[in-house]
C-alpha positions as CSV (number, residue, x, y, z in Angstrom):
1,X,99.8,91.3,136.8
2,X,97.1,92.5,139.6
3,X,93.7,91.8,138.8
4,X,92.1,95.1,137.5
5,X,88.6,96.2,138.4
6,X,86.1,95.9,135.0
7,X,86.0,99.5,134.7
8,X,89.8,99.6,134.5
9,X,90.0,96.7,132.1
10,X,87.4,98.7,129.7
11,X,89.4,102.2,129.9
12,X,92.5,99.7,128.6
13,X,90.3,98.3,125.9
14,X,89.3,101.8,124.9
15,X,92.9,103.1,124.5
16,X,93.9,100.4,122.8
17,X,91.1,100.4,120.1
18,X,91.9,104.6,120.3
19,X,95.5,103.9,119.2
20,X,94.2,100.7,116.7
21,X,91.5,103.2,114.4
22,X,93.9,105.7,114.2
23,X,96.7,102.7,112.5
24,X,93.8,101.1,110.7
25,X,92.6,104.4,109.4
26,X,95.7,105.6,108.1
27,X,95.4,102.5,106.0
28,X,92.6,103.7,103.8
29,X,92.5,107.4,104.9
30,X,95.2,108.7,102.2
31,X,93.4,107.2,99.4
32,X,90.6,109.8,99.2
33,X,93.8,113.0,99.2
34,X,95.6,111.1,96.0
35,X,94.2,113.4,93.4
36,X,95.5,116.3,96.1
37,X,98.8,114.7,96.9
38,X,99.2,113.8,93.1
39,X,98.4,117.8,92.1
40,X,100.3,119.5,94.7
41,X,103.8,117.4,94.8
42,X,103.3,116.5,91.0
43,X,103.8,113.0,92.3
44,X,103.1,109.8,89.3
45,X,100.8,107.0,90.0
46,X,103.5,104.9,90.8
47,X,104.9,107.4,93.2
48,X,100.6,107.6,94.5
49,X,101.0,103.8,94.6
50,X,104.3,103.9,97.2
51,X,102.7,106.4,99.1
52,X,100.1,103.7,100.2
53,X,102.3,100.3,100.2
54,X,105.6,102.1,102.0
55,X,102.9,102.4,104.8
56,X,101.4,98.7,104.5
57,X,104.5,96.8,103.2
58,X,106.4,98.3,106.6
59,X,103.8,97.0,109.4
60,X,103.4,94.1,107.0
61,X,107.2,93.5,107.8
62,X,107.2,94.2,111.2
63,X,104.0,92.8,113.3
64,X,105.8,89.8,114.4
65,X,109.0,91.1,115.5
66,X,107.1,93.8,117.2
67,X,104.4,91.5,119.2
68,X,107.8,89.3,120.2
69,X,109.5,92.5,121.5
70,X,107.0,93.6,123.4
71,X,106.6,90.4,125.3
72,X,110.1,90.5,126.2
73,X,110.5,94.2,127.0
74,X,107.5,95.2,128.1
75,X,103.7,95.6,126.4
76,X,103.4,99.1,127.6
77,X,106.9,100.3,126.9
78,X,106.7,99.2,123.3
79,X,103.3,100.5,122.7
80,X,104.6,104.0,124.1
81,X,107.4,103.7,121.6
82,X,105.4,103.0,118.5
83,X,102.6,105.7,119.7
84,X,105.8,108.5,119.9
85,X,107.1,107.1,116.3
86,X,103.2,107.3,114.6
87,X,102.9,110.5,116.1
88,X,106.4,111.9,114.9
89,X,106.0,110.1,111.5
90,X,102.6,111.7,111.2
91,X,103.6,115.4,111.8
92,X,106.6,115.1,109.4
93,X,103.9,113.4,106.9
94,X,101.8,116.5,107.1
95,X,105.2,118.5,106.6
96,X,106.3,117.1,103.4
97,X,107.9,119.2,101.0
98,X,108.3,116.2,98.2
99,X,106.8,113.1,97.6
100,X,109.4,111.3,98.3
101,X,110.0,112.6,101.6
102,X,106.3,111.6,102.1
103,X,106.6,108.3,101.1
104,X,109.9,108.3,103.7
105,X,107.8,109.6,106.8
106,X,105.4,106.9,105.8
107,X,107.6,104.7,106.5
108,X,108.0,106.3,109.9
109,X,104.9,106.1,110.7
110,X,104.6,102.2,109.9
111,X,107.4,101.2,112.3
112,X,105.1,102.7,115.0
113,X,101.8,101.8,113.9
114,X,103.9,97.9,114.0
115,X,104.5,98.4,117.4
116,X,100.3,99.1,117.9
117,X,98.7,96.4,116.6
118,X,100.1,93.2,118.3
119,X,100.9,94.7,121.3
120,X,97.3,96.3,121.8
121,X,96.0,92.7,121.1
122,X,98.9,91.4,123.3
123,X,97.7,93.9,126.2
124,X,93.8,92.9,125.8
125,X,94.3,89.4,126.2
126,X,96.3,90.1,129.4
127,X,93.9,92.8,130.9
128,X,91.2,90.1,130.4
129,X,91.7,87.0,131.8
130,X,87.8,85.8,131.9
131,X,87.2,83.6,128.6
132,X,84.4,85.3,127.9
133,X,85.3,88.7,128.4
134,X,88.5,88.5,126.5
135,X,86.3,87.0,123.4
136,X,83.9,90.0,123.9
137,X,86.7,92.1,124.0
138,X,88.7,90.5,121.0
139,X,85.7,91.2,119.3
140,X,85.6,94.9,119.9
141,X,89.3,94.9,119.0
142,X,88.3,93.2,115.9
143,X,85.2,95.7,115.1
144,X,87.6,98.7,115.7
145,X,89.7,97.7,113.3
146,X,87.4,96.5,110.5
147,X,85.0,99.8,111.0
148,X,88.8,102.4,110.9
149,X,89.5,100.8,107.6
150,X,85.8,101.4,106.2
151,X,85.6,105.0,107.2
152,X,89.0,106.0,106.0
153,X,87.8,107.5,102.9
154,X,84.8,109.5,104.0
155,X,87.1,110.6,107.0
156,X,90.0,111.5,104.0
157,X,87.3,113.1,101.6
158,X,86.1,115.3,104.8
159,X,89.4,116.5,106.1
160,X,90.9,116.9,102.2
161,X,87.9,119.3,101.2
162,X,87.6,121.3,104.5
163,X,91.3,121.5,105.7
164,X,93.4,120.3,103.0
165,X,95.6,117.1,102.5
166,X,98.0,117.5,105.1
167,X,95.5,117.4,107.8
168,X,94.6,113.7,107.2
169,X,97.9,113.4,109.5
170,X,97.8,116.3,111.5
171,X,94.6,114.6,113.1
172,X,96.5,111.7,114.2
173,X,98.9,114.6,116.6
174,X,96.2,114.8,119.3
175,X,95.2,111.7,119.3
176,X,98.6,110.4,120.1
177,X,99.1,112.9,122.5
178,X,96.1,111.7,124.7
179,X,96.6,107.8,123.7
180,X,100.2,108.3,125.2
181,X,98.9,110.2,128.2
182,X,96.2,107.8,129.3
183,X,98.6,104.7,128.5
184,X,101.0,106.5,130.8
185,X,98.5,106.4,133.7
186,X,95.9,103.3,133.2
187,X,97.9,100.6,131.4
188,X,99.9,98.3,133.4
189,X,103.3,97.3,132.5
190,X,103.4,93.2,131.8
191,X,105.8,90.6,129.8
192,X,105.4,87.3,128.7
193,X,106.6,84.5,131.3
194,X,108.6,82.9,129.0
195,X,109.3,85.4,125.9
196,X,109.9,83.7,122.2
197,X,113.6,84.7,120.8
198,X,114.3,86.9,118.5
199,X,114.2,85.8,114.7
200,X,116.9,88.1,113.0
201,X,117.7,86.1,110.2
202,X,113.8,84.8,109.2
203,X,112.8,88.6,110.0
204,X,115.4,90.1,107.2
205,X,114.2,86.9,105.5
206,X,110.3,88.0,105.3
207,X,111.5,91.8,104.6
208,X,113.7,91.0,101.7
209,X,110.4,88.7,100.2
210,X,107.9,91.5,100.4
211,X,110.0,94.7,99.7
212,X,111.8,92.4,96.8
213,X,107.7,91.5,95.6
214,X,106.4,95.1,95.6
215,X,109.3,96.9,94.4
216,X,109.3,94.2,91.1
217,X,105.2,94.6,90.7
218,X,105.1,98.6,90.9
219,X,108.7,99.4,89.0
220,X,108.8,96.8,86.6
221,X,107.1,99.1,84.1
222,X,109.0,101.5,84.4
223,X,112.1,100.1,84.4
224,X,111.5,97.4,82.3
225,X,110.2,93.7,83.1
226,X,113.2,91.9,81.2
227,X,115.6,94.6,82.9
228,X,118.7,93.4,85.2
229,X,117.5,95.4,88.0
230,X,113.3,93.8,87.8
231,X,114.7,90.4,87.3
232,X,117.4,90.5,90.2
233,X,114.2,91.8,92.3
234,X,112.1,88.8,91.4
235,X,115.3,86.4,91.9
236,X,115.7,87.5,95.4
237,X,111.9,86.8,96.2
238,X,112.1,83.5,95.2
239,X,115.6,82.9,96.9
240,X,114.3,84.7,100.0
241,X,111.2,82.5,100.2
242,X,113.1,79.1,99.9
243,X,115.4,80.6,101.9
244,X,112.9,81.2,104.8
245,X,111.6,78.2,104.4
246,X,114.7,76.4,104.7
247,X,116.0,78.2,107.8
248,X,112.7,78.0,109.8
249,X,112.2,74.4,109.6
250,X,115.3,74.2,111.6
251,X,114.7,76.4,114.1
252,X,113.6,75.9,117.6
253,X,111.7,79.2,117.7
254,X,111.3,80.2,114.0
255,X,109.4,83.4,113.5
256,X,107.1,81.6,110.9
257,X,106.3,78.2,111.8
258,X,106.2,76.5,108.3
259,X,104.4,73.4,110.0
260,X,101.4,75.5,110.5
261,X,101.3,75.7,106.6
262,X,100.3,72.2,106.6
263,X,97.0,73.0,108.2
264,X,94.4,73.6,105.3
265,X,92.4,76.2,107.5
266,X,95.4,77.9,108.2
267,X,96.7,78.4,104.7
268,X,93.2,79.1,103.2
269,X,93.2,81.9,105.7
270,X,96.5,83.2,104.6
271,X,95.7,83.2,101.1
272,X,92.0,84.3,101.7
273,X,93.2,87.7,103.7
274,X,96.1,88.4,100.7
275,X,93.3,88.1,98.8
276,X,90.5,90.0,100.2
277,X,92.8,92.5,101.4
278,X,94.1,93.1,97.8
279,X,90.5,93.7,96.6
280,X,90.0,96.3,99.4
281,X,92.8,98.1,98.8
282,X,92.6,97.9,95.1
283,X,89.1,99.0,95.3
284,X,90.2,101.7,97.4
285,X,93.2,102.9,94.8
286,X,90.9,102.7,92.1
287,X,87.7,104.5,92.6
288,X,89.3,107.5,94.4
289,X,90.9,108.1,91.2
290,X,87.7,107.8,89.0
291,X,85.6,109.5,91.2
292,X,87.9,112.6,91.7
293,X,90.0,112.4,88.2
294,X,87.0,111.4,85.7
295,X,83.8,112.3,87.7
296,X,85.2,115.6,89.0
297,X,83.3,115.0,92.5
298,X,85.2,116.8,95.4
299,X,87.2,114.8,98.1
300,X,84.1,114.9,100.4
301,X,81.6,113.9,97.9
302,X,83.3,111.3,96.9
303,X,84.2,109.8,100.6
304,X,80.3,110.0,100.9
305,X,80.1,108.2,98.1
306,X,81.6,105.1,99.5
307,X,80.1,105.5,103.2
308,X,77.3,102.7,101.9
309,X,80.6,100.9,101.3
310,X,81.4,101.7,104.9
311,X,77.8,100.9,106.4
312,X,77.8,97.9,104.7
313,X,80.9,96.5,106.4
314,X,80.0,97.7,109.7
315,X,76.5,96.0,109.8
316,X,77.2,92.9,108.4
317,X,80.8,92.2,110.4
318,X,78.9,91.0,113.4
319,X,76.6,89.3,111.5
320,X,79.7,87.4,110.1
321,X,81.1,87.0,113.1
322,X,77.5,85.2,114.7
323,X,77.4,82.9,111.7
324,X,81.2,81.8,112.4
325,X,80.5,81.2,115.9
326,X,77.4,79.0,115.1
327,X,77.6,78.1,111.7
328,X,81.2,77.8,110.8
329,X,83.5,79.9,108.5
330,X,82.3,78.7,105.3
331,X,78.8,80.4,104.4
332,X,80.6,83.9,105.5
333,X,83.7,83.0,102.9
334,X,81.1,81.9,100.3
335,X,79.1,84.9,100.8
336,X,82.4,87.4,100.8
337,X,83.7,85.9,97.6
338,X,80.6,86.0,95.8
339,X,79.9,89.7,96.7
340,X,83.4,90.8,95.8
341,X,83.4,89.2,92.6
342,X,79.9,90.6,91.9
343,X,81.1,93.8,92.6
344,X,84.6,93.8,90.4
345,X,82.4,92.8,87.3
346,X,80.2,95.5,87.8
347,X,82.7,97.8,88.3
348,X,84.6,96.9,85.3
349,X,81.6,98.4,83.2
350,X,82.0,101.8,84.1
351,X,82.1,104.8,82.0
352,X,82.8,108.2,82.6
353,X,79.0,108.8,82.8
354,X,77.8,105.9,85.0
355,X,74.5,106.8,86.8
356,X,75.4,107.5,90.9
357,X,72.7,104.7,92.1
358,X,74.6,101.8,90.0
359,X,77.8,102.9,91.3
360,X,76.5,103.0,94.8
361,X,74.6,99.2,94.1
362,X,78.6,97.8,93.2
363,X,79.6,99.9,96.6
364,X,77.0,98.6,98.8
365,X,77.9,95.1,97.5
366,X,81.5,95.4,98.0
367,X,81.1,96.5,101.1
368,X,78.3,93.4,101.8
369,X,81.4,90.8,100.7
370,X,84.0,93.0,102.8
371,X,81.9,93.1,105.9
372,X,81.5,89.2,105.8
373,X,85.7,88.8,105.5
374,X,87.3,89.0,108.5
375,X,86.0,87.1,111.1
376,X,86.2,83.8,109.3
377,X,90.1,84.8,108.7
378,X,90.8,85.1,111.7
379,X,88.7,81.8,113.1
380,X,89.8,80.0,110.1
381,X,93.8,81.1,111.2
382,X,93.4,79.4,114.8
383,X,91.1,76.7,114.4
384,X,92.5,73.8,115.4
385,X,95.6,75.8,116.7
386,X,97.3,75.0,120.0
387,X,96.8,77.6,122.3
388,X,100.1,78.6,122.9
389,X,100.2,78.9,119.2
390,X,96.6,80.9,118.7
391,X,98.5,84.1,118.9
392,X,101.3,83.7,116.7
393,X,98.9,82.0,114.1
394,X,96.1,85.7,114.7
395,X,99.8,87.7,114.0
396,X,100.5,85.8,110.5
397,X,96.8,86.4,109.8
398,X,97.2,90.2,110.4
399,X,100.6,90.1,108.6
400,X,98.8,88.0,105.4
401,X,95.9,91.0,105.6
402,X,98.9,94.0,105.5
403,X,100.7,91.7,102.2
404,X,97.5,91.4,100.8
405,X,96.5,95.4,101.1
406,X,100.2,95.9,99.0
407,X,100.0,93.5,97.2
408,X,96.6,94.9,95.5
409,X,97.7,98.6,95.0
410,X,100.5,97.3,93.5
411,X,98.8,95.2,91.0
412,X,95.6,97.2,90.2
413,X,97.9,100.2,90.1
414,X,100.8,98.8,87.6
415,X,98.1,97.5,85.2
416,X,96.7,101.0,85.3
417,X,99.7,102.7,84.2
418,X,100.3,99.8,81.8
419,X,97.2,100.4,79.8
420,X,97.6,104.3,80.0
421,X,97.6,105.7,77.1
422,X,96.7,109.5,77.3
423,X,95.9,111.8,80.5
424,X,94.2,110.5,83.8
425,X,90.9,112.2,82.9
426,X,90.3,110.6,80.0
427,X,92.0,107.3,79.7
428,X,91.2,106.1,83.5
429,X,87.9,104.3,82.3
430,X,89.6,101.6,79.7
431,X,93.0,101.5,81.2
432,X,91.3,100.9,84.6
433,X,89.0,97.5,82.9
434,X,91.6,95.1,83.6
435,X,92.4,96.3,87.4
436,X,88.3,95.9,88.1
437,X,88.4,92.1,86.7
438,X,91.6,91.6,88.9
439,X,89.7,92.8,91.9
440,X,86.7,90.3,90.8
441,X,89.2,87.9,90.8
442,X,90.5,88.1,94.1
443,X,87.0,87.9,95.1
444,X,86.5,84.3,93.0
445,X,89.6,83.1,95.1
446,X,88.0,84.0,98.5
447,X,84.9,82.1,97.6
448,X,87.3,78.9,96.2
449,X,89.7,79.0,99.3
450,X,86.5,79.5,101.2
451,X,85.6,76.2,100.1
452,X,88.4,74.5,100.1
453,X,89.4,75.0,103.6
454,X,86.5,75.3,105.6
455,X,85.2,71.6,105.0
456,X,85.8,68.0,106.8
457,X,88.9,67.2,105.2
458,X,90.4,70.9,106.2
459,X,89.6,70.6,109.6
460,X,91.4,67.0,109.9
461,X,94.4,68.6,108.7
462,X,94.1,71.5,111.4
463,X,93.4,68.5,114.2
464,X,96.5,66.7,112.6
465,X,98.4,69.8,113.2
466,X,97.5,70.7,116.7
467,X,97.9,67.0,117.8
468,X,101.8,67.1,116.1
469,X,103.1,70.5,117.6
470,X,101.7,69.2,121.0
471,X,103.2,66.0,120.7
472,X,106.5,68.1,119.7
473,X,106.1,70.8,122.8
474,X,105.4,67.7,125.3
475,X,108.9,66.2,124.5
476,X,110.5,69.4,124.2
């Protein structure tokens, strides 16, 4: 690909970040609209869970497939297709007459979104050929992803109050149109010199695993935990996982290389991403219902109350990046896990009349913890990996984030409905307490995994995996 001028490279970065911003925004922006959606579309709590999880689950399932497809067919082409699907899905969501159709259209949105995240990363890494410029561009990209997810509740609250919940989807359409035009004029086409082979069997097994797990958790209470349907779901989860490991070990170019998980930092990054993003999605789900259904705040007021959390995330994300670069991932992970756990324990003590300053303190602590989380996840995922495998490792880490986002809503929402004995307005506080403790438990997992997988022993396992993979590549 021809070397682009610095101005053109920065423009490509801005286009990619603009697209990524709306995808990340839609992961969290819907939370503040949940009470309005519940009221207008007569949605149950489980339907609200699916409104969130249909999006994150599809993205998690298709991220790696989209990346390899773009390498083969052309990154700009797949990126544009993703924008079109995301825009059409957003438009359809805005007009959805029922909650079931809203869930279906969220899945269309997510198919498009899955084509934007990994493909944008590929475009950025191929546009910025200088290692220092590339590192700076990836840093900006990571900051935009974190920022979009953090400010989602604020943007969602403002739109719901000023124009109605449907406009959280309509607002994506003009952004998509602008991004499409700019992409056509300024983003060059590129392909991988040697594209990875598609892995339809591995891809199908990943989807079976994720869908079976999420469906079983969300629908288990209503269908009955011992019902044939739910037992079958969890049987599919176990069998698909076993089949995935067996099949991928024997494939020359696997979708999900089991050898990666022999690296303690990589395995730790995967588990930390799941735990940390479960905490985030669970927090946003419970907090939105608490502020609006229990406290009676408007969507805008609720969004503004979460602004301190978003501000702390924005402030501490670059601090975390600096610490990772200079001192390694251990300290940021210890701080992240401790703060997430502390915030969960504080919020578990909420009542219907908890003072707003105490609420804000809990949000500030959570934002600090989450702000410290993202950078060490990506660093630990690619730490010690051969350069040729770093992109795949980063894609798996991104997938783990989306899996965590799905599981957080599935688990805390299911706990909430299982313990709810009356109307949401009066029964929420006691019913949600266990959910807050689960969020605190996620913080403890981040802390424990961070300590275990960031020491000398862990680094030695990563070095062994890298050496084994490089040796295998030379033999091949």
